[in-house]
C-alpha positions as CSV (number, residue, x, y, z in Angstrom):
1,M,-56.0,64.3,-15.2
2,K,-53.3,64.3,-12.6
3,L,-50.6,61.5,-12.6
4,I,-49.7,60.2,-9.2
5,V,-46.8,57.7,-8.9
6,L,-46.5,55.5,-5.8
7,D,-43.0,53.9,-5.3
8,P,-43.0,51.2,-2.6
9,G,-39.3,51.2,-1.7
10,H,-37.2,48.1,-1.5
11,G,-38.7,44.7,-2.4
12,G,-37.7,41.8,-4.5
13,D,-34.4,40.8,-2.9
14,A,-32.6,40.2,0.3
15,D,-32.0,44.0,0.7
16,S,-35.7,44.5,1.3
17,K,-35.6,42.5,4.6
18,R,-34.5,45.5,6.6
19,G,-35.8,48.4,8.6
20,F,-37.7,46.4,11.3
21,Y,-36.6,44.1,14.1
22,G,-37.7,40.5,14.3
23,T,-38.6,38.0,11.6
24,G,-41.6,37.2,9.4
25,E,-43.4,39.0,6.6
26,D,-44.7,41.7,8.9
27,R,-41.1,42.7,9.6
28,N,-40.0,43.0,5.9
29,E,-39.7,46.7,4.8
30,G,-40.3,45.9,1.1
31,I,-43.5,44.0,1.8
32,N,-44.8,46.6,4.2
33,N,-44.1,49.4,1.8
34,F,-45.8,47.6,-1.0
35,K,-48.9,46.9,1.1
36,A,-49.1,50.5,2.2
37,C,-48.9,51.8,-1.4
38,V,-51.6,49.4,-2.5
39,A,-53.8,50.8,0.3
40,I,-53.0,54.4,-0.6
41,K,-53.8,53.7,-4.3
42,K,-57.2,52.2,-3.4
43,Y,-57.9,55.2,-1.1
44,I,-57.1,57.8,-3.8
45,E,-58.9,55.9,-6.5
46,G,-62.1,55.8,-4.4
47,R,-62.1,59.5,-3.7
48,Y,-60.4,61.4,-6.5
49,I,-60.1,61.5,-10.3
50,A,-56.4,60.7,-10.9
51,D,-54.2,58.3,-12.8
52,I,-52.4,56.3,-10.1
53,K,-49.4,54.2,-11.1
54,M,-47.0,52.1,-9.1
55,T,-43.4,51.4,-9.8
56,R,-43.8,47.8,-8.6
57,K,-46.7,45.5,-9.5
58,S,-45.8,42.8,-7.0
59,M,-44.0,42.3,-3.7
60,D,-41.2,40.4,-5.5
61,E,-40.5,42.9,-8.2
62,N,-37.7,45.5,-7.7
63,P,-37.1,47.6,-10.9
64,W,-34.2,49.5,-9.4
65,P,-32.4,51.5,-10.7
66,G,-34.6,53.7,-12.7
67,R,-37.8,53.8,-10.8
68,G,-37.7,57.6,-10.6
69,D,-37.6,57.7,-14.4
70,M,-40.5,55.3,-15.1
71,F,-43.2,58.0,-15.3
72,P,-41.7,61.3,-16.5
73,G,-43.9,64.3,-16.0
74,A,-45.8,62.9,-13.0
75,D,-47.6,65.5,-10.9
76,L,-46.6,63.7,-7.7
77,F,-44.0,61.0,-7.1
78,Y,-44.3,59.4,-3.6
79,S,-41.4,57.1,-2.6
80,R,-42.4,55.1,0.5
81,H,-39.8,53.9,2.9
82,S,-40.0,52.9,6.6
83,N,-37.7,52.3,9.4
């Protein structure tokens, strides 16, 4: 089974509130990246046989540094960022 890792960039701290103009949750890069990765995870799980892992389990969590080392041997590591 293929291992796919989704890494929603930023999140969990003041640094995540960047990348978009304006205010509110819809303008927070960390929250938007997390929501996008959750949607991608659901999409893949509904169509393919793969083990899908995420480097964050909530919008408030930010396990940086070391997210790239969390799942060694992954077949795909997708780090999501947005501007």
